[in-house]
N, C-alpha and C positions, 0 to 999 in steps of 0.2 A: 231239624226235624229227623233227618237221617241219624244224626249224631245221638239223639235221645233215644232212637230205636235201638241203635247198637249198645249204648250204655245199659238198657234195660235187659238186652240178649246177654251181655256179659255179666251183670248181676245174677241172671238165672243160671248161666253156666258155671259161675263160681259155686252157687249154692248147691247146684247139682253135683258138682265134683267133691265139694266138701262131703256131702251126704255119701256119696259112693265110697269114699275113704273112709268114713266113719262106720259104714256097714261092713266093708271089707276087712276092717280090723277086728270085727267081732264075729267073723265067719271061720268055723273050724276046717271046713272043707278045702283042701289046697286048690283044687280045680277051679272050684266056685271063687275063690279068692282071686285066683289069677285072672279069671274073666272079669270080675269087678274091677281089678286094677287096670286091666287092658282098657276097659271102658273108660275108666277115670283118665287114662293117658290120651285117648282119643278126644275127651273133652277138653283136657289141657291144650291140646293142638289146635283144636276150634277157637279156644279163648284167645291162644296167641294171634291168630289169624284176625280175631274180631278186634283185639286191641290195637293190631297194626292198621286195620282199616279205620278205625276211630282216630289214630294219630294222623293218618293222611287226611281225613275230612277237616280235623282241626288245624292241620298245618299244611296246606295245599302247596304244591311244587311251583 
């Protein structure tokens, strides 16, 4: 059950990160672009943590 929830969260994070990357590539304002890229980086960090948690659930020590 927990693994399914984390997998759903991962899919949502990946979609959101991709959306932010697409939007930021089309923004001419450098400050706005930088903020969107920073947000995308934060989501990427969360994604890595979720992937690590999923790995630990699937392969307990």
